[in-house]
N, C-alpha and C positions, 0 to 999 in steps of 0.2 A: 584698638578699634577692630571690629570684625572684618574679616577679609573681604566680605562683599562690599564694604564701603571703600576699599582701597582703590578700586577702579575709578572712583569719582575723582581721585587726585589727578588723574590724567588731564583734567580740564583746568586745573589750578596750579600748574607747575611753576609759574613765575614766582620767585621769592627774592626778597631783598637780602643783602649781606647781613643786615642787622637781625635777620630771623634766626641766625645760627650762632651758637656759642663760639667763643674764641678758641683757637687751638689750645690743647692741653698745656699747662705750665711746664716749662723746661724743654719743650720740643723746638729744636733749632735746625737750621740748615736748609730751609726752603722746601717748597712743595710744588710739584709739577702736575698739572692735569693734562694727560695725553689723549688725544681723540682724533679719529680719522676725519678727513675732509668730507667724506660721504656721510658720516654720522652727523656732522655739523650742518648738513643740508636739511636734516629733519628737525623742525622747530622744537619738538618735545625733547629729543636727545640733546640738542644744543642748549636747551634750558637746564637740563641736568648738569651738563658740563659747566655752565656758567654758575650755577648754584654751588657746586663743589668748589670751584675756584674762589668764589666769594667767601665761602666758609673758612678757607684756609689762607686767604690772601695770596693765592697761588698764581703762577704764570701758566697760561694755557699754550700747549704745543700742539699744533695741528699738522698732521702728516698726510701725504698723498700715497695711495697704494699700500704696499706692505708696511707693517708696523716697524720693521727694521729701519725704515727711512727716517724715523725720529731720532736715531742714535746721535747724529751730529748736534742736534739741539740739546739733547740731554747731556752730552759731553760738555757743551758750553755752559750750561746752567749748573751742573753737578748738584742736584737737589738731594736732600736727605730722604724724602719720600716722593713717590710718583704713583699716581692712580690713572690707570688706563680705562677710560670710559668707552664702552663698546656695546653696540646693539647685540642682541643674543646670538645671531648667526655670524657675527664677526668673531665671537669669543670661543672658537673651536680649539681642538687640541694643538694645531699648528701655532695658533696665536699664543697659547700658554707656553709652548716650547720656545718660541721666538723671544718672548719676554724674559723667560729664565736665562736665556743665553745673552741677549743684548744688554741686560742690566749688569752683566759681569764685564762689559767692554768699555765702561766709561773712563777707566784709567788703566795703568800698566800692571796692576796686580791681578791675580786670578779670581779674586773674590767679588761677590755682588756689591755694587756700589750704591745701591739705593733700596730702601724698603718699599716694596711695590704691592699693589693690589689691582684687581680688575673689577670695575663697577659696571654691573649689567643687571638684567632682569627680563622677565617675559614681556613686561610693558615698562615704559619710562617711569610710571608711577612707582613701580617696585624699587627701581634705582633711587628715585627721589626720596622714598621712605628711608632708605639707608643714609642718604645725605642729611636728612633732617634729624637723625639721631645724634645728639650732641655728645652723649657719654659723659664721664666714663661709665662702663658697665662693670660693677663689682659682681663677680661670679659667686653666688651663694647657694644656688640650687642646681643640681645636676641630674641628668637623666641619660641612660645609655642602653643601647642594644647589645652591649658587651660589658665586661667587668670594669668598674670604676671604683677607685678608693673613695667611698662616700664620706669617710671620716674627715676628709679635707673640706667638706661643705657643711652648711647649716642643715640641709636636708637634701634628699634625693632618692632615686630609685633606678636600679638597672635590672634588665631582663636577660636571662641567659640565652646565648645563641647556641650553646652546646648541649643543654639538658632541658627537656620540656618541663614546664611548670616551676622552674627554679628562678627565683628573683632575690634581690637584696634591697632593703629599704632602710632609710635613716629618717627618723622624725626629728624636728627641732629639739635640741637639748638631749637627744639620745645618742646611742651608738648604732653603727651599721649592723643590721641583722640579716643574715642569709636565711632564706626560707624556701620550703618546697610546698607543693600543693596549689600553685597558681594555675591558671588555665593553660592547657597545652598549646592552644592557639592564642598567643599574647597580643594579637593585632589590636583588638579593641582596647585593651588595657594600656598599651603604649600610646595610642591616639588620645585616650582620656587623660593620661598624665601630661602630654604635651599641651592639650587644650585647656586643662583646668588648673594645673599646678604651676604653670609659668616658669619652667626651668630656664636658667641662664646659659646652660651648656648642654649640648647633646653630643654624645660620642658613640660612634658605631664602628663595626668591623664586619667581617663575613662576606658572603656572596652578594654581588651587586653587578649591575650593568649601568649604562647611561640612563636607563628607563625604569629601573626598579631596584629595591633593596630587599633582600630576602631575610626575614627575621630569624629564621633558624639556619644554623650553619651545618649541623650534623643531624637534624631531624626536620620533619615537615612542619612548617609554620606558615603564617601569612606573609604578606609583603607590603611594602610601600610602593605606590605608583604615582605618576604625575601626568597632568594634562592642563594646558592653558595657564601655567603658572600656579596651579593649585596641587597640593599634595593630598593623597588619600591613603588610608590603610585599607587593604583588601584581604579579608580573612579567607580561610580555607573553603568557606561556603560561597566565596566570591561576592560577599556583601562589601560595599564601599562605605568608609567612614571619613568624612572630610576632616582634614587637619587644618584647623582654624586657630593658629597659635601666634597671634600678632605681637606678643611682647618681644622686645629685642633680645636676641640670643646669638651665641656663636655655635657653629656646627663643625665638629672635628671628625671627619670620616677617615680615621687614622689607618684603617686596614682594608677598606673596600676597594675592589676593582672598579675602575671606569666611572665612578659616580660623580666625579668632578668634570667629566667631559660633556660639553654642550655640543651635540651634533644635530639637534633639531629643537623645535619649540616644545617638545614633550620631555625634554631632558630633566633629570632629577634636580640638578643644581638650580634650575629656574624655579622649581617648586619650593625648594628650601629658601630661596631668596624671595619667594612670593608668600603663599599662605603659611609656610613654615616659620616665617618671622625671623630668619637668620639675617643678621647684619654683617657677619663675616662667616666664611666657609673655607675649609681646607679639604681638598679632595684630589685623588688621583685621576688623571685623564687616560690612564693606561691600566692594563691588568697588573696588579701589584703582586710581587712574589718575594722581593727582598725586604721591603718595608722600612728602610732606614729613614726616609723622609717623613712619612706619616707618623710613625711611632716616635721618631725623634722629636717632632713638634709636640706630641702629647707629653713626652717626658719633660721637655723644657717648660711647658705650661704648668705641670702638676708637681714635679719633683721638688722644686724650691718655690712653693706657692706664693704668688704675689710678686715675684722678682721680675717676671717677664709678662707682657701682654701677649695676646695670641699672634699679632703681627711680628713681634720680636721672636717669639718661639719658632714660628715658621722660618723667619730669616736666619736665625742662628742654627737651626737644624740643617739648612742648606749650606751654610758656611762650614759646618763641621764635616759635611760630605766632601766639599771642595778640599778642605785640609787633608782629610784621609786619602783622597785620591793623589794629591801631590806628595804626601809623605810615603805612601805605600806603592804607588804606581807612577813615579815621576815621568817616565818616558811616554806614558800614554794616559796622562791625567786629563787631557783636554779633548779627547776623542769625542765626536758627536755622532750619535746614531741617526740615520736618515728615516727609519721607519720604526713603528712601535706596535704594529698590528699582529701580535702573536695569536690573537683569537682566530685569525683567518689564514695566517702564514705559519705553519708548523715548523718551517725551516729557518725562521727568522733568528731564533736563539743561536743556532749553529753558525749562521752568517755573522752575527755580532761577535761571537767568540773568535771566529776566523779573522775578523777585522782587527782584533786585538792580538792575534798571533797564537791563540790557544788551539791545540789540537783536540782537546777534550774538555768537557764542562766539569772540571774538578773544583775543589773548594776555592782555590785561588782565582780561577776564572769566574766563579759565581760571585765572589766579593767584588772583583773589579767591574764586572758587567753590572752587578746590582747597584753599585754606587753611581755609575754613569747613568743607569736606567732611571734611578730616582732623582738624580740631580736636576733634570730638565723637564719633568713631566707632571709635577704636582701644582695645582692651581691654588691661588689665594684670591678669593672673591671678597669684595668689600673695600672700605676705606682703610688704607694702612695706617692712618693716624688715629683711628678709633681705638680707644684704650679699653680693652676687655681683659681683665685678669682676676685671679682669685683675691680674696680679701687679704690685706697686709697682715703679717704676723711675724713673730720672732723666728728667724731661721737659724739652722745650725751653723751656717757660714755666712759671712758678710764681706763686702768689698768697699773700699774707700779710695777714691782717686783725688789726688791733689796736684797742683802745679805751682811752681815758684821759679821765676827767673829762667824759664825754658826747660826746667827739669820736672818731669812728671813722676809721681810715686803712686803705685797701686798697691794697697795693703789688703791682704786677705787674712781674715781672722776666723777661727773656728771656735764656736761656743761649746760644741760638743763633738764627740766622735762622729765622723760622717764619711760616707763613700759617695762619690759623684759619678752618676751614670754618664753624664755629658760634661764636656769642658765648661768651666765657668767662662762667661762672656759678658761683655757690656758695650753699649754704644758710647762713643766719646762725645763730650759736650760740644765739640767743634771739630772741623776737619783739620788734620795736622799733616805735616810733611813726613819724610822718612825718619824713622826712629833708630837710635843707637842705644842698646841696652848696656847699662853699667853694673847692674845687680839683678840677679834672679834668672840667669840663663837656664837654670835647671827647670824652670817653669815652661820652657819651650814655647814662649809667648808668640802668638801671631798678632802683630801690631800693624794694622792697616791705617789708612787715612781717617777712618771713621769708627773703628771698633777694635777691641782687644779680646782675644780668646786665649785661654790658658790650658792647653791640653796636658801639660806636665803635672797638673794637680789632679790626682784621682782619689786620694784618701787623705783625711786630716784627723789629727787627734785633738781632743778638747784642749783649748788654750793655745794651740799652735798658731803661729803667725808667719806668713810668707810675704816677701816684698818683691815687687818689680819696679826698678828705677830706670828711666830712660830719658834721653834728650831728643829733641826733634829739630829738623831743619825747617825751612820755610815750606808752607803748604804748596803742593803742586797738583796739577790736574792733567799730567801727561797721559794721553790716551794709549791704550794697548795697541801693539802692532797688529794689523789684520793678518 
């Protein structure tokens, strides 16, 4: 529907549970809707929370004051997924950082214990539109303001942020073709693609702030701006083009600074969740310089197409960061930075390095600080149970998990030679207790109560098979010590 009609939804927010599709098949473990008591005093936002709870047969957790106060209730429930419903000015950077941190504290391991998302919007109707999207979304068409492997999709187009007039296009049934001679100011072309071609995925990088995205990284180009929940392209002549792209899509701002931070009602994230049509968005709430979290989510979504949906790609990118911190920097793996405003405090990086005991910002300090920086600061907006992934296809590597008599076997098979950028990972079908490995210790498996990750597998030969066999004790929900 055109964006101008979305506002009308604000007057018809009440929806029965029957209006929504059942949760996707195979999704287990419970769902929590978490919302502030203040938001619940607003009838429109209370209705959004109720509709989301009805959609997933979820339990609603209402908290007073700071979002961290919901931790005891989450520990008691131990859901597989949690969605934090928030009015736009509740969903700032501190909110995102708190959620990243508190969701690692539900039990006694250092990993995130729940797949989470933040449901917000410029107006309640924007959030309700996301609730109403049943999914799944099969990602077949892609668009980007940075390079994307278009051969993974049925069709798509990306526009170069590095060279004026360069773009790449793939037509249905064809191959991706890189071309030159496009307009040096690509603003109108990108807006037209979003409005007319209905891409399922939009990927960006390059310069950005909370309030704009600059289409050119190393040359002058237009920009995207936002106001009142609406996105606009603004070209070099300062002409505005409304982005009215209501088809459900996911937006992965893999490398943009600050674009995921909501600091006021003109923030870009609210525009993407409004007239941009995004039902899910991943974006940094800080200036990004290390890039592990954003590009890691991109890799997990695209490198083994169809294996993970975007919520899982985001989740496992974060778990990989936690693993790397504990493996490489065990004595300071859980340090938490207090501030992230390097745009206004030029001494902050030095202060962070000093907090970790480094006297200079060398490669080791950069890796340690970068992992900590990315771990807590990237936002996931949308319903974490919404399934948006690339179309299923035969992959070079597969996993099979079986259980018999308390013994679990994970079998990894390679159909062809493959190198893995990121460790293989999978959610477990149910929450389990502590695991004891009897075969496959070389896989360096991380086995938590609800997922497995295999950092020890980086390369496989065609026909190669590896097995992880383990037994488990009774499930436990022992909380982490404060």
